[in-house]
TIVO-2410 file (N, C-alpha, C; in nm, 3 decimals):
# residues 86
REC num residu      c1      c2      c3 atome chaine
REC   1      M   6.914   2.785  -5.648     N      A
REC   1      M   6.830   2.831  -5.605    CA      A
REC   1      M   6.831   2.738  -5.451     C      A
REC   2      A   6.707   2.820  -5.351     N      A
REC   2      A   6.687   2.770  -5.221    CA      A
REC   2      A   6.760   2.583  -5.242     C      A
REC   3      S   6.800   2.535  -5.099     N      A
REC   3      S   6.812   2.395  -5.108    CA      A
REC   3      S   6.655   2.377  -5.054     C      A
REC   4      T   6.613   2.241  -5.117     N      A
REC   4      T   6.482   2.194  -5.116    CA      A
REC   4      T   6.438   2.022  -5.002     C      A
REC   5      D   6.646   2.024  -4.984     N      A
REC   5      D   6.627   1.885  -4.877    CA      A
REC   5      D   6.621   1.904  -4.713     C      A
REC   6      G   6.571   1.796  -4.658     N      A
REC   6      G   6.539   1.753  -4.539    CA      A
REC   6      G   6.671   1.901  -4.437     C      A
REC   7      Q   6.781   1.928  -4.501     N      A
REC   7      Q   6.904   1.989  -4.426    CA      A
REC   7      Q   6.853   2.133  -4.420     C      A
REC   8      G   6.820   2.194  -4.521     N      A
REC   8      G   6.811   2.303  -4.510    CA      A
REC   8      G   6.642   2.345  -4.417     C      A
REC   9      A   6.532   2.285  -4.438     N      A
REC   9      A   6.468   2.312  -4.343    CA      A
REC   9      A   6.535   2.245  -4.169     C      A
REC  10      D   6.652   2.184  -4.145     N      A
REC  10      D   6.658   2.156  -4.001    CA      A
REC  10      D   6.725   2.291  -3.910     C      A
REC  11      E   6.798   2.323  -4.028     N      A
REC  11      E   6.873   2.496  -4.036    CA      A
REC  11      E   6.821   2.578  -3.989     C      A
REC  12      L   6.658   2.587  -4.012     N      A
REC  12      L   6.599   2.739  -4.002    CA      A
REC  12      L   6.502   2.672  -3.898     C      A
REC  13      A   6.498   2.535  -3.842     N      A
REC  13      A   6.446   2.537  -3.703    CA      A
REC  13      A   6.492   2.488  -3.644     C      A
REC  14      A   6.625   2.481  -3.603     N      A
REC  14      A   6.762   2.551  -3.527    CA      A
REC  14      A   6.748   2.664  -3.510     C      A
REC  15      L   6.684   2.767  -3.584     N      A
REC  15      L   6.771   2.971  -3.507    CA      A
REC  15      L   6.636   2.931  -3.501     C      A
REC  16      S   6.710   3.096  -3.346     N      A
REC  16      S   6.623   3.171  -3.276    CA      A
REC  16      S   6.509   3.194  -3.327     C      A
REC  17      Y   6.431   3.302  -3.267     N      A
REC  17      Y   6.359   3.372  -3.316    CA      A
REC  17      Y   6.497   3.512  -3.387     C      A
REC  18      E   6.501   3.554  -3.290     N      A
REC  18      E   6.615   3.696  -3.307    CA      A
REC  18      E   6.722   3.629  -3.411     C      A
REC  19      E   6.749   3.508  -3.431     N      A
REC  19      E   6.891   3.466  -3.537    CA      A
REC  19      E   6.798   3.482  -3.699     C      A
REC  20      A   6.623   3.447  -3.649     N      A
REC  20      A   6.608   3.418  -3.786    CA      A
REC  20      A   6.549   3.545  -3.832     C      A
REC  21      R   6.523   3.663  -3.740     N      A
REC  21      R   6.499   3.798  -3.781    CA      A
REC  21      R   6.633   3.862  -3.852     C      A
REC  22      D   6.701   3.871  -3.758     N      A
REC  22      D   6.779   3.882  -3.841    CA      A
REC  22      D   6.850   3.895  -3.981     C      A
REC  23      E   6.885   3.746  -3.995     N      A
REC  23      E   6.904   3.715  -4.093    CA      A
REC  23      E   6.784   3.785  -4.256     C      A
REC  24      L   6.651   3.795  -4.186     N      A
REC  24      L   6.562   3.818  -4.272    CA      A
REC  24      L   6.585   3.975  -4.281     C      A
REC  25      V   6.627   4.073  -4.165     N      A
REC  25      V   6.692   4.209  -4.205    CA      A
REC  25      V   6.833   4.242  -4.295     C      A
REC  26      A   6.880   4.148  -4.280     N      A
REC  26      A   7.009   4.143  -4.318    CA      A
REC  26      A   6.943   4.077  -4.546     C      A
REC  27      V   6.849   3.930  -4.518     N      A
REC  27      V   6.819   3.958  -4.688    CA      A
REC  27      V   6.729   4.024  -4.763     C      A
REC  28      V   6.622   4.099  -4.735     N      A
REC  28      V   6.562   4.205  -4.665    CA      A
REC  28      V   6.640   4.334  -4.761     C      A
REC  29      A   6.733   4.314  -4.613     N      A
REC  29      A   6.829   4.487  -4.693    CA      A
REC  29      A   6.923   4.431  -4.837     C      A
REC  30      R   6.978   4.266  -4.839     N      A
REC  30      R   7.052   4.306  -4.976    CA      A
REC  30      R   6.933   4.277  -5.081     C      A
REC  31      L   6.799   4.261  -5.122     N      A
REC  31      L   6.745   4.272  -5.187    CA      A
REC  31      L   6.661   4.406  -5.292     C      A
REC  32      E   6.656   4.502  -5.137     N      A
REC  32      E   6.647   4.655  -5.203    CA      A
REC  32      E   6.753   4.724  -5.232     C      A
REC  33      A   6.861   4.674  -5.155     N      A
REC  33      A   7.032   4.721  -5.233    CA      A
REC  33      A   7.041   4.737  -5.369     C      A
REC  34      G   6.919   4.642  -5.467     N      A
REC  34      G   7.001   4.602  -5.557    CA      A
REC  34      G   7.107   4.522  -5.615     C      A
REC  35      G   7.096   4.554  -5.724     N      A
REC  35      G   7.273   4.486  -5.755    CA      A
REC  35      G   7.282   4.340  -5.793     C      A
REC  36      A   7.197   4.268  -5.780     N      A
REC  36      A   7.220   4.118  -5.733    CA      A
REC  36      A   7.125   4.100  -5.869     C      A
REC  37      S   7.174   3.921  -5.939     N      A
REC  37      S   7.155   3.878  -6.006    CA      A
REC  37      S   7.015   3.786  -6.007     C      A
REC  38      L   6.903   3.840  -6.103     N      A
REC  38      L   6.797   3.699  -6.111    CA      A
REC  38      L   6.773   3.639  -5.988     C      A
REC  39      E   6.923   3.528  -6.049     N      A
REC  39      E   6.859   3.439  -5.958    CA      A
REC  39      E   6.927   3.456  -5.829     C      A
REC  40      E   7.031   3.544  -5.813     N      A
REC  40      E   6.996   3.525  -5.610    CA      A
REC  40      E   6.903   3.626  -5.599     C      A
REC  41      S   6.795   3.682  -5.663     N      A
REC  41      S   6.742   3.777  -5.572    CA      A
REC  41      S   6.609   3.652  -5.569     C      A
REC  42      L   6.594   3.624  -5.663     N      A
REC  42      L   6.513   3.478  -5.594    CA      A
REC  42      L   6.546   3.421  -5.546     C      A
REC  43      T   6.699   3.275  -5.508     N      A
REC  43      T   6.751   3.255  -5.375    CA      A
REC  43      T   6.744   3.358  -5.242     C      A
REC  44      L   6.784   3.468  -5.273     N      A
REC  44      L   6.684   3.558  -5.193    CA      A
REC  44      L   6.556   3.591  -5.090     C      A
REC  45      W   6.492   3.578  -5.233     N      A
REC  45      W   6.334   3.610  -5.166    CA      A
REC  45      W   6.239   3.463  -5.130     C      A
REC  46      E   6.341   3.367  -5.150     N      A
REC  46      E   6.295   3.215  -5.148    CA      A
REC  46      E   6.288   3.194  -4.953     C      A
REC  47      R   6.461   3.237  -4.955     N      A
REC  47      R   6.523   3.246  -4.806    CA      A
REC  47      R   6.449   3.340  -4.714     C      A
REC  48      G   6.397   3.447  -4.760     N      A
REC  48      G   6.332   3.500  -4.671    CA      A
REC  48      G   6.218   3.511  -4.635     C      A
REC  49      E   6.103   3.424  -4.710     N      A
REC  49      E   6.001   3.336  -4.708    CA      A
REC  49      E   6.020   3.268  -4.674     C      A
REC  50      A   6.129   3.160  -4.636     N      A
REC  50      A   6.141   3.076  -4.540    CA      A
REC  50      A   6.158   3.139  -4.377     C      A
REC  51      L   6.287   3.223  -4.408     N      A
REC  51      L   6.294   3.279  -4.198    CA      A
REC  51      L   6.157   3.348  -4.183     C      A
REC  52      A   6.080   3.439  -4.242     N      A
REC  52      A   5.988   3.450  -4.229    CA      A
REC  52      A   5.869   3.368  -4.156     C      A
REC  53      A   5.871   3.259  -4.190     N      A
REC  53      A   5.736   3.172  -4.145    CA      A
REC  53      A   5.840   3.120  -4.060     C      A
REC  54      R   5.959   3.130  -4.024     N      A
REC  54      R   5.991   3.042  -3.887    CA      A
REC  54      R   5.992   3.205  -3.798     C      A
REC  55      C   5.989   3.273  -3.827     N      A
REC  55      C   5.959   3.443  -3.730    CA      A
REC  55      C   5.817   3.359  -3.721     C      A
REC  56      Q   5.681   3.335  -3.753     N      A
REC  56      Q   5.536   3.367  -3.753    CA      A
REC  56      Q   5.512   3.248  -3.655     C      A
REC  57      Q   5.631   3.119  -3.694     N      A
REC  57      Q   5.633   3.011  -3.574    CA      A
REC  57      Q   5.620   3.044  -3.461     C      A
REC  58      W   5.720   3.087  -3.457     N      A
REC  58      W   5.872   3.170  -3.312    CA      A
REC  58      W   5.701   3.215  -3.192     C      A
REC  59      L   5.630   3.298  -3.336     N      A
REC  59      L   5.519   3.455  -3.302    CA      A
REC  59      L   5.380   3.374  -3.233     C      A
REC  60      D   5.383   3.296  -3.317     N      A
REC  60      D   5.261   3.187  -3.246    CA      A
REC  60      D   5.268   3.068  -3.165     C      A
REC  61      G   5.377   3.023  -3.174     N      A
REC  61      G   5.431   2.968  -3.047    CA      A
REC  61      G   5.430   3.039  -2.885     C      A
REC  62      A   5.427   3.181  -2.922     N      A
REC  62      A   5.473   3.231  -2.779    CA      A
REC  62      A   5.301   3.261  -2.753     C      A
REC  63      R   5.292   3.273  -2.847     N      A
REC  63      R   5.152   3.317  -2.831    CA      A
REC  63      R   5.030   3.210  -2.782     C      A
REC  64      E   5.086   3.033  -2.837     N      A
REC  64      E   4.989   2.935  -2.730    CA      A
REC  64      E   5.052   2.988  -2.607     C      A
REC  65      R   5.206   2.981  -2.607     N      A
REC  65      R   5.231   2.995  -2.443    CA      A
REC  65      R   5.107   3.072  -2.359     C      A
REC  66      L   5.145   3.209  -2.409     N      A
REC  66      L   5.091   3.317  -2.282    CA      A
REC  66      L   4.937   3.297  -2.290     C      A
REC  67      S   4.886   3.285  -2.403     N      A
REC  67      S   4.720   3.211  -2.391    CA      A
REC  67      S   4.714   3.097  -2.262     C      A
REC  68      A   4.823   2.925  -2.273     N      A
REC  68      A   4.786   2.908  -2.221    CA      A
REC  68      A   4.800   2.960  -1.948     C      A
REC  69      A   4.940   3.026  -2.014     N      A
REC  69      A   4.947   3.072  -1.912    CA      A
REC  69      A   4.811   3.158  -1.825     C      A
REC  70      Q   4.806   3.221  -1.876     N      A
REC  70      Q   4.636   3.304  -1.922    CA      A
REC  70      Q   4.548   3.218  -1.889     C      A
REC  71      S   4.562   3.101  -1.829     N      A
REC  71      S   4.452   3.034  -1.872    CA      A
REC  71      S   4.451   3.001  -1.749     C      A
REC  72      Q   4.531   2.868  -1.755     N      A
REC  72      Q   4.570   2.856  -1.610    CA      A
REC  72      Q   4.573   2.962  -1.475     C      A
REC  73      D   4.594   3.100  -1.528     N      A
REC  73      D   4.590   3.200  -1.362    CA      A
REC  73      D   4.481   3.207  -1.325     C      A
REC  74      R   4.343   3.240  -1.497     N      A
REC  74      R   4.238   3.256  -1.438    CA      A
REC  74      R   4.118   3.150  -1.334     C      A
REC  75      P   4.049   3.183  -1.199     N      A
REC  75      P   3.965   3.076  -1.225    CA      A
REC  75      P   3.843   3.067  -1.271     C      A
REC  76      A   3.818   2.949  -1.300     N      A
REC  76      A   3.695   2.891  -1.383    CA      A
REC  76      A   3.555   2.939  -1.338     C      A
REC  77      G   3.518   2.988  -1.450     N      A
REC  77      G   3.382   3.069  -1.459    CA      A
REC  77      G   3.412   3.235  -1.484     C      A
REC  78      S   3.518   3.229  -1.464     N      A
REC  78      S   3.561   3.387  -1.478    CA      A
REC  78      S   3.545   3.494  -1.605     C      A
REC  79      P   3.475   3.601  -1.588     N      A
REC  79      P   3.397   3.666  -1.726    CA      A
REC  79      P   3.552   3.649  -1.830     C      A
REC  80      E   3.648   3.596  -1.758     N      A
REC  80      E   3.756   3.632  -1.958    CA      A
REC  80      E   3.715   3.461  -2.037     C      A
REC  81      D   3.628   3.351  -1.963     N      A
REC  81      D   3.614   3.262  -1.984    CA      A
REC  81      D   3.498   3.231  -2.138     C      A
REC  82      A   3.406   3.387  -2.081     N      A
REC  82      A   3.315   3.414  -2.139    CA      A
REC  82      A   3.333   3.405  -2.328     C      A
REC  83      D   3.221   3.442  -2.400     N      A
REC  83      D   3.310   3.447  -2.565    CA      A
REC  83      D   3.309   3.582  -2.552     C      A
REC  84      T   3.445   3.598  -2.537     N      A
REC  84      T   3.475   3.684  -2.638    CA      A
REC  84      T   3.383   3.767  -2.766     C      A
REC  85      D   3.361   3.757  -2.860     N      A
REC  85      D   3.330   3.806  -2.989    CA      A
REC  85      D   3.213   3.949  -2.948     C      A
REC  86      R   3.241   3.965  -2.865     N      A
REC  86      R   3.107   4.083  -2.806    CA      A
REC  86      R   3.114   4.220  -2.884     C      A
***
């Protein structure tokens, strides 16, 4: 099964978005191809879940950085600062 120790988490945290995405694509392709044992399929699934979560972390971080940059570019009291749930 997938490693549950800190080393696996450290290894995932070190992956760039592109590395995590590319490995996720490879994992999905292996699962879709079939032929893996149940144990291997479960390990691949767990790895895929972890990789998808890492990709989401990267995307969330990028979204936060963009929002912060956009808010710095806006003058205080601009219409964009108003409630956007219209």
